[in-house]
C-alpha positions in Angstrom: 112.8 108.3 110.4 109.3 107.7 109.1 110.3 108.5 105.5 113.1 105.9 105.7 110.7 103.3 107.0 108.4 104.0 104.0 111.3 103.7 101.5 112.5 100.5 103.1 109.0 98.9 103.1 108.5 99.8 99.4 112.0 98.6 98.4 111.5 95.3 100.3 107.9 94.9 98.9 106.4 94.8 102.4 103.9 97.6 101.8 100.8 96.0 100.3 98.0 97.6 98.3 94.6 96.9 99.9 92.9 96.9 96.5 94.9 94.3 94.6 97.1 92.8 97.4 100.3 93.4 95.5 103.3 95.5 96.8 102.9 99.3 96.6 105.5 100.7 94.2 105.4 104.5 94.8 104.9 107.2 97.3 104.9 111.0 97.0 104.1 114.2 99.0 105.8 113.1 102.2 105.3 115.5 105.1 106.1 115.5 108.8 103.3 116.9 110.8 103.2 118.3 114.3 99.9 119.0 116.0 99.5 121.0 119.2 96.4 121.4 121.4 96.3 124.0 124.0 93.6 124.5 126.7 92.7 128.1 127.2 95.6 129.4 129.3 98.2 126.9 128.1 97.5 124.7 131.1 97.3 121.6 128.9 99.5 121.1 125.9 99.5 118.0 123.8 101.9 117.6 120.9 101.8 114.7 118.5 104.2 113.9 115.7 103.1 112.1 112.6 103.8 111.9 108.9 101.5 112.0 106.0 102.2 110.5 102.6 100.5 109.8 99.3 100.8 106.1 98.4 100.2 104.8 94.9 99.9 101.1 94.0 101.4 101.5 90.5 100.7 97.9 89.5 99.1 97.2 86.1 95.3 97.3 86.3 95.2 98.9 89.7 94.7 102.6 90.1 94.6 102.8 93.9 96.1 105.8 95.5 95.6 107.3 99.0 96.8 110.3 101.0 97.2 109.0 104.6 98.7 109.3 108.0 98.1 105.6 108.7 100.6 104.3 106.2 102.0 101.9 108.8 98.8 99.8 108.5 99.8 98.8 104.9 103.2 97.3 106.0 103.3 93.5 106.6 105.9 91.8 108.7 
């Protein structure tokens, strides 16, 4: 689901580069992540699902690229 959201945001030019303020054109290295934290005897278990992606601006004159879990912050409504 997250990967489709990223694809749609890039296709619709709604993911904006923080460096040049133009739409981001590429992404790579998409990965779903699952983190688990256990307290000693498995009394407390916290699982969180997230996704990590490498975003690349790709616009002429801008070489911004970032590997992030917070890709949703670059999407405008």
